N, C-alpha and C positions, 0 to 999 in steps of 0.2 A: 630529219630522216632517221628511220629505225632499221637496225639490222636484227632480224629475228632468225635465230639458228635453232634447228632441231638436231638432236644428236642421235646417231645410229650407225649401223655398218652398211656399206654398199653391197648390192647384189641380191638377186631374187631369193637366195637361200636364207637370207637374214630378215627378209621383209616382215614376217609375222612375229619376230622375236620381241620379248618384253623390252630388251635393250633398245629397240627401234621405235618406241612410242613417240619419241621426239619427231622422227620422220613422219609418222602417222599424223601427228597434230598439224604439221606444216602442209601435208598433202590435203587435209580437210580444209584448211584455211584457203589455200590456193584454188581448190575446186569450187568452194562455195562463194568466193568473192571475186571471181573472174580475173584472177591474176594471169600474167603472161605465161606462155608455155615454159617448162623447165629447160634451161640450157646449161651447158658445161662452162664453168668459169671459176676461178679462184680455188682450183682443186676440189670443186664441189658442183652441185646443181643449184641454179639460181632462178628465182621467179620474182617478178616485180609487180607492184600494184599500189593503190592508194586507199586510204580511209579519210575521206574529206580532203583536207589540204596536206595531210601527212603522207609522205612517200614512204613505202616500206619495201625492203629487200628481204626475201626469204632465202635462206641458205641451208642446204643439206650437204655437209662435208662428205666427200667421197674418199677420204684418206684412211678410213677405218678409225674406230673410236679413239684409240690412244694417240692419234695425230690430228685430232679435230682442230686444235688451236692454230695450226698452220693455215688452214682454210679460213678460219674466222679472222685471223690477223690480216690476211691478204685482202679480204673483202672490206674490212673496216678501214684499212689504209687507203685503198683505191677510192672509196667513197668519202673519205675523211670523216668517218663516224666516230665520235667519242665513245669511250668504253661505257659511259653512263647511258648511251643510247643503244646498247647491245642487250638483247633479251635471248636467253637460252632455254629451250624446252628440253627436259631430260627425265629419264626414269629415276625413281627414288625408292630405294629399298626400305627406308625408315618410315614410310607412310603406307597406310593400309590401301589396298586396291580401291580406286575410285576417288581417293582424297587428292586434292590439289592445293598447294601452298605457294606463296611468293616469297622470294628472299633476295636481298641485295648484299653482295660481298660475302665474306666468311670463307671457311675451308671447303675443300672438295670432297671430304669424307670418303676418300679412296676411289671416287668415280674417275675412271681413266680419261673420259672426255673432258670433264671439268678440270682435271689436273693439267691437261695439255693446254686448255684455254688460259688457265692461271699463268702457265709458264710463258705463253706467247703474247698475252695481252696484259692482264692483271686480274685480281679477284673481284674488282669493283663493278661487275656487270650484274644485270637483273636476271633472276632465274625463276622459271616456272617448274616447280617440283611435282612430277606426276607420279603419284603413288602406285606401286606395283606389288607391294607386300614383300615379306622376307621369307625365304625357304625354311628358316629356323636354325640353321647352322652355317657358319661362314664357309665351311668346306663345300657347301652345296650352292653357293652364290653363283659361281661361273656357269654351271650347268643350268641354273634357274633363269638367269637373265638371257642366256644364249639358247633360249628355247621358245617356241611359239606360245602365245597366250592360250590358255585352256579354253575349251568350248564354253565352260561355265562363266568365263570372263567376258564374253562377247557383248552381253547386254550393258554392263556398266562401262565397258570400254567405249562402246558407241555413244552412250550418254555423255561421257566426259569429252569425247572429240567433238560432238555436236555443241556442247556447252562452250568449249574453247572457241569454236567458230562463231557462235552467237556473241561472245563477249570480247573478241579480239580487238575490235575498234576502241573499246573502252580502255583496254590495257595500253594500246598505242598512245591514247590520249592522256595516259597517266592516272587513270581511275582504276586502280587495282582492286578495290573493294567491289566495284560494279562488275568487273571481269569475273571475280570469284562467285559473285551472286548469280551471274548468268549460268555458270557451271552447276551451281547448287540447284537452280531451277530445273535443270535437266536430270540431274542425278537423284534429287529428292524433291520433286515438285510439290508445292503446297496443296493441302486438301482444299477442294473447291468449297466456297461458302454456300453453294447451292445444293450441296450434297444432302439428300433426304435423311432426316433423322432416323435412327434405328427404331424399329417398332418396339413398343412397350411389351413386356411379357404379359401373357394371358392372365386375366384376373383369377384369383383363387375363388372357390365356391363361397367362402364367407364374405368376399368382396361384393358379391352380387345379391346378397340377401336383401329383400325389399324392406324399406323402412315404413312400418305401419303406424308410426306415431301420428297423432292428430297435430294440427298446426299449433294449438294451444300447448300441447305437451312438449313439442319441440322448443317453443319459446321458454317454457318453464325450465326445461333441462339446461338451456343456455345460461341461466342465471343461478343455477345451484352452486 
């Protein structure tokens, strides 16, 4: 069994914030894969489903970001889920918008949601780092993450969320490379091999001059 947690803040006023991209990812997974309706449990919202034989519990803590660990600990303890089977989706300032990376263990880099999970569980869980970019100065970080995604972000954001949904079964099965590839296929799809070649530039006048040499002259010229 896997516990997949998305980080964010509860309430409609926070729903579109960059800090809530973890919630957005879980909503897309639940909607696309026919998971159960969300219900209140473990100081959060829970939805359950399966990928093949793998049972998955989705969790959106409703404790606000800096207390996320309480909800994650309660859910993992109830289901007897080892920390190695916990996956956390969260916003990542140190990655460019649209970039996604996987990480196991390590520090929390000042992220309050991760800090709380570290304290209540341990650092040794898997993380899906969802790049949102950096505002450029640390004094602007709070206002940046607690603000809706810009209109210009909507295309790449939708591509990332679709890619997460496409590849989530691979991540649950332990194939992180295939999961990331599914996202890449959405964010930067490969050029089709059937794409028509670009037309050649028009010939210059000298290219179209008629060759008036005789067959014998052409043969002699070849062997000069």
